[in-house]
C-alpha positions in Angstrom: 2.2 1.1 -23.5 0.9 -2.8 -23.8 4.8 -4.2 -23.5 5.1 -1.8 -19.9 2.0 -3.3 -18.6 2.5 -6.6 -19.6 6.2 -6.4 -18.0 4.3 -4.9 -14.8 1.7 -8.0 -14.6 5.0 -10.0 -14.9 6.5 -8.3 -11.7 3.3 -8.2 -9.6 3.3 -11.9 -10.4 6.9 -12.3 -9.2 5.9 -10.4 -5.8 2.6 -12.8 -5.6 0.0 -10.7 -5.4 -3.4 -12.7 -5.3 -5.3 -12.7 -8.8 -1.8 -14.2 -10.2 -0.2 -17.1 -11.2 2.8 -16.1 -8.8 0.1 -16.2 -6.0 -0.7 -19.5 -6.5 2.6 -20.9 -6.5 3.9 -18.9 -3.7 0.9 -20.3 -1.7 1.0 -23.8 -2.2 4.7 -23.6 -1.9 3.9 -21.8 1.8 1.1 -24.4 2.3 3.2 -27.1 2.0 5.9 -25.7 4.2 3.3 -24.9 6.9 1.9 -28.3 6.7 5.0 -30.4 7.3 6.1 -27.9 9.7 2.9 -28.1 11.7 2.6 -30.0 15.1 6.1 -29.4 16.3 5.4 -26.3 18.1 4.5 -26.6 22.0 1.2 -24.7 22.6 1.7 -25.2 27.0 4.6 -22.7 26.4 4.3 -19.3 27.4 7.0 -17.6 26.7 7.9 -16.4 23.4 11.4 -17.8 23.8 10.4 -21.6 24.2 7.9 -20.9 21.5 10.4 -19.9 18.9 12.6 -22.7 19.7 10.0 -25.6 19.6 8.8 -24.4 16.1 10.2 -26.4 13.6 13.1 -24.7 11.3 11.5 -25.3 8.4 8.5 -23.1 9.5 11.0 -20.2 10.0 11.5 -20.9 5.7 8.1 -19.8 5.2 8.2 -17.0 7.4 11.4 -15.6 5.3 9.4 -16.2 2.2 6.4 -14.1 3.0 8.8 -11.1 4.5 10.9 -11.4 1.2 8.2 -11.3 -0.8 6.8 -8.2 0.8 10.0 -6.5 0.4 10.3 -7.4 -3.3 6.9 -5.9 -3.5 8.6 -2.7 -3.0 11.7 -3.2 -5.6 8.5 -4.3 -8.1 7.0 -1.4 -7.5 9.5 1.1 -8.0 10.6 -0.4 -11.1 6.7 -0.1 -12.4 6.6 3.7 -11.1 9.9 4.3 -13.6 8.0 2.3 -16.3 5.7 4.5 -16.0 6.3 8.0 -14.9 9.9 8.6 -16.0 10.9 10.2 -19.0 12.8 7.3 -20.9 16.3 7.5 -21.7 16.9 5.8 -24.7 16.4 8.3 -27.8 15.8 5.7 -30.1 12.7 3.2 -29.8 13.4 -0.4 -30.4 12.7 -2.1 -33.3 8.9 -3.5 -33.5 8.4 -7.1 -33.2 4.9 -8.7 -34.2 5.9 -11.6 -33.2 7.2 -10.9 -29.8 4.3 -8.4 -28.8 2.3 -10.9 -29.9 4.3 -13.8 -27.1 4.5 -11.4 -24.6 0.2 -10.4 -24.9 -0.5 -14.0 -24.6 1.8 -14.8 -21.5 0.5 -11.7 -20.0 -3.1 -13.3 -20.5 -1.7 -16.5 -19.1 -0.3 -14.7 -16.3 -3.8 -13.5 -15.3 -5.7 -16.5 -16.1 -3.8 -19.2 -14.7 -3.9 -17.2 -11.2 -7.4 -17.8 -9.4 -10.0 -20.0 -11.6 -11.0 -22.8 -13.2 -7.7 -22.7 -15.2 -5.8 -22.7 -12.3 -7.6 -25.6 -10.6 -7.3 -28.2 -13.7 -3.6 -26.7 -14.0 -3.4 -28.2 -10.4 -4.8 -31.3 -11.5 -2.6 -32.1 -14.0 0.8 -31.3 -12.1 -0.7 -33.0 -9.5 -0.6 -36.5 -11.8 2.4 -35.8 -13.0 3.6 -35.9 -9.3 1.7 -38.9 -8.2 3.3 -40.9 -11.7 7.2 -39.7 -10.8 6.1 -41.3 -7.0 
């Protein structure tokens, strides 16, 4: 059960659920894309067609990321449903490896802690400093 719960946490992080680290990465990516494309739209136009053509093409990239995240959530939840509620197909369980289990549990805890909170802020500061040193 510990491995399956960890796998479910990883899949929810990939989908971008808010308290997990995958949410933070998707939020920062979409925020950057929208801030780049901001200011190119026209507020004076009334029709939808003229608005759609006046918006920067990069904005549609951010919109497609949001839509694909919502679609992927269906697949990730389906895998979780199979993991927890279906009978296993394999008759022999895998060998239990203590070190592998410890690494998986540590990664699951880091996925939870690095999502939103003081650890995520310190990680973002480290990444920002690294990016500034490259430029």
